[in-house]
C-alpha positions, 0 to 999 in steps of 0.5 A: 634635704634628705634623699627621698625629699629631694627624689620627690622634688625632681620628680614633681619638677620633672613631671611638672616640666613634662606637662608643660611642654606636652601643653605648649608643643605637642598636639593632642587628639580631642577624642571625637566631636566638633574638636579633632585635636587640641593645639599647642600653645605654640600655635595658639600665639599670634604670628608676625605676618612678615614671617610669612607663615600660613596660620589661622583655621585651615592655614587661612592666612599667610604672610602679609596683610594690610595696615591702616591708621586712623585718626581722631577727628581734629587730629592729623599726623604731624608730617600731613600739618607740614605738607598741608602748611608747606602747600598754602600761599602766605596769607591769612589763611596759611596764618590761620591754620598753622595758629588752628593746630597745635603739635604734641609729640607727631600729632597735630590737634585741633587746638580749639576742638581737642585742647584746654586753655593750657594746650592739654588734651581735654578729658572729654576727647580721652573719654572719646577716644578710649570709646572709639578704641573699644568700639573698634577693638570689639568689631574687630573681635567679632569678625574672629580675625586671627591675626588682627591687631590693634595698636595705639600709636603715638597716643592718640592714633590707631593702627590696624592690622588685618592679614591677607587671607589666602583664599579672599586677599583684601576681603576685609580691607573695607571694614577699615572705613566701615568699623571707623564710623562712631556714635549712636544708630539712628534709623531716619525715612523719608524720600531723600537723606537730606529732609529724612526724619528721625523713625527710630529712636523716639526722642528721650529713648535709646535705640536699644529699646527698638533694635535687638541687632543684627546678623546675616543669612544666606538663601539657597542661591547663595545671596547674603543678607543683613538681617535686622531685629526690632523688638515689639515697640520697634516694630509698632513704632517703624510700622507707624513711621512708614504707614504712609508709603502706599500713598506716596509710592516709595520711601527710603530708611537710611540707617546711619551710624553717627552722621554717616549712612551705612545702609540705605534701604529703598521700600514701597510698603510699610515695614511691618515685620520684626526683622528687615532682610537687607541685601544689594541686588545691584552690587550683592554683599560677600559673606564678610561685607555682610558680616562686618555690616551686621556688626557694626549695627549690632555693636552700636544698637546694643553697646553697653554704653551709648555713644551720646553717655560719653560725650555730647556731639559728633565724633568719628576716626579718619582714615589716613592711609592703608598700606598693604604689606608683604611678607618681609621675611619670606614664606619660609622665615618662621619655619627657619627661626624654629630650626634655628632655635633648636640648633642654638639649643643643641649647642648650648646643651652640649656645652654645659654637659661637656664642660660641667658634666652632669651639672648639665642637667640642672641647667637644662631643667632651669632653662625649660622653666624659663623657656616655658613661662616665656611661652605661656606669657606670650601666649596670654600677652594678647600684644606679644607676637611671634616675630623675628623682634620677639624671637631675638629678644628670647634669644638674648635673654637665653644668652643671659641666663645661659652666661650667668649660670656659667657664671655662678658654675665657674665660680664654684668650680674655683671654690671647689679647687681651692680646697672648699667642700661641694656644698659650701663651693655651692653656697659661696658661688651663690653669694659672691655672685648673687648682687652681680646677676641680680644687678644685670638682670634688673639693669636689662629689665629696667632699660627694656621696660623704658624703652617700651615705654618711649619706643614704637612699633616693633622696637617696643615688642623687642624692648618689653620682651627682652624686659620680661624675659630678663625677669624670669632669667633671673628668677631661673638663675638665683631660685630654680637652677639653685633649687635643682642643684641641690636636689640632684646633688644628692643622688651622688656621693662623688660630688665633684665628678657630678660637677665635672670639677677636678682638683689637682690633689687626689679627690678623696671618695667624700666628694 
């Protein structure tokens, strides 16, 4: 490759890295309107609440939050099963309880409800679980809670993390049990819940034919309402079913999701409007509570696939526990992590520039490519957060990349000192080290991804990040680093001096 082509390649590489660096690290003004600036990628990546830093819109969240564990109906933790069993007296009841559940991993399944004859989880149960997971994810995403996470634990349990709001601590914690309601929406009417009969939908119809959806509203006095909107068919049918309220004096509408009533509304006249504004005078809705109720009803009424099309019977998620979490690493942990990374970056580059002269620029370009691609992947993968564990994984991968680069450079130095030309020394260095570096990165990545597949919680995130970064490190060293070295050496006639390689004998100017 000639100098002109090398110059073009170097200029393009510099422009790409500079542009990605701005996108990843620099906030850019938007030029007016409702958006005042474009935040960099590092602010878009979800942060672990244990780091304690304020984040989100207007720094509305801080470290700590609430972690809830939800188990599908007919499933309990192995620990709960053991505790229940140990608390029972010896006898028929204890024997039947022990025979009722089958342990699979860290969970115990009601064998009659959820397992087949071979002791495996039934397809129907898997469909129920996946449906519940999708509904739960949709509901929390509609709440727009920054930092929300939903993880599958032990195969068939769900863990939901909601960050602590700085101004309204605990405001979203009540959503754990509310959003756990699964099933189709049904509106019943009667004098009490026990005697109420179905008003919507009609037999053989779907609720979506009668209910448009739900939203929220706030009046001038600051009262928050859940607004339920009906179609013309829903309005007509509800008016007909509640027409006898005038003679009976009162009645109650029960809005049920599955088997559970989520809203009960007392009425004294027939419901003839196309919208109902529902409040709770005795215990007024907060803005978050009204929004959560509206989202629950809206996502249930407008589900792309009704629950009755996925499974027969009832299904629910049971809230096992809610744990209040604190910022484990202190209020300024993220700031200290960024400072530590900056210090380590400076030390790394100082070593390469002192040891290898201008060849340090090759390592700089190579490492920046690795770092920027890593950040973009962390942003695009929703289950990856900036945490102490992912930070450690990136640092380990950075060490792996730097050590591999130095390994190649030292081998090239030996080849050059032995009398080879610089081109031959570089070629032989990569040729002799290729499989060592390739094997090392593949082994680290393979072990990391296997660990990710079987590990739990934070170790899982660390393992996945280390595996991903190992792949990027290998590509950076063997492809990007070699390419940058090739084009940068075209701009000097004293290639040995460029790399700070010195032979014992006097160097020729051609070197």
